[in-house]
N, C-alpha and C positions, 0 to 999 in steps of 0.2 A: 361491402360493395365498393366503397371508395378506394380501399387498398388494392383491389383487383384492377380497377381503372388506372391507378397510378402505376401498377406493375406493367400493364400493357403499354402505357404511354412511355414509361421508362425503357422498356425493351425496344420499342419502336425507335426511340431517339438514339439508343445505343447502336442499333443496326444502321440507322441513317448516318451516324457519325463514323462508323466503320467503313461504310460505303464511300463516304466523303474522303476519308483518309486514303482509301485504295485509289479513288479517281485522282486525287492530288498526287499520289506516287506516280501514276501513269503520266500526268501532266508534267511533273518535274522530270520524268524520264525522257521526255521530248528534248529537254535541254541538256541532259547529262548522258547522252548516248545510252539511254534506257538502263542506267545503273539502278534507279529506284523502282523500276517496273516490277521486278520480281517480288519486292516487298508488298506491293499492291496485289499481286497475283496470290501470294501466300495468305494475305488477309482475306481475300475472297474465298479461297479454298477452305479456310477455317470457319468463316462466318456463314457460308451458304447454307449449311444444315440448320443453323439457328434461324435463318430467315424464311424457311419454308412457309408458304401461304401468306406472305407479306408482300408489300410492294417492292421491297428491297431484294427479294430473291432474284428477280430478273436483272437487277444491277450486278449482283455477284456473279450470276451466270454470264452476263455480257462481259464482265471483266475477265473471267476465266477464258471464255471463247476468244475474245480479242487478243488476250495475252498469247494464246497458242498460235493464232494467225500471225501476229507480229513476230513471234519467235521463228516460226517456220519461214515467213517471208524474209526475215533478215538472214537466216541461214542460206536460203536459196540465192538471195541477192549477193551475199558475200562470195558464195561459190561461183557465181556467174560474172563477177567483176572482171575477170580476165577476158571474157568474151565481149565486154563492152555494154552488155545489157543489164548487168548487175546494178549499176547506179540508177537505172530507171525503176527497177524493182524496189530498191531501197527507198527511192523517193516516193513511190506509190505507197509503200508501207508507212512511211512517215506521215503522208497526207491522210491515210486511213486512220492512223493513230490519233491525229488531230481531230478528225471527224468523230471518232468514238468517244474521245474524252469530252469534247464540247457537248455532244448529245447527252452523254451520261451526267455531266454536271448540271446541264439545264433541266433535265428530267428530275434529277435529285433535288434541285432547288425548288421545284414545283411539287415535290413529294409524290411524284408519279412513277409508275414502273418504267423500266428502260424501254421495253418493246412497245 
């Protein structure tokens, strides 16, 4: 019985660490023009299946969802820069990214689901 408990605890910590690395990649991406963001996105894609029915499944889903929103927002923002409204969209995407990262890291530190 003790081996099973260790295995579950070890798996949970492994998923928590993977989610932490993915959130940190997103946070660093805020300072590096989102260069590290795709790394966090790929980690979430790979680990989400392992995290089914755990508190970390929602973190990986949120990372994937926000990554898609950020990517689409940046594409639209850069396409509309020449109209003058693109910078507003890019700023809104950046603020959204900050919100998502802070919320994700806070929930993860409390070992709570993202949502």
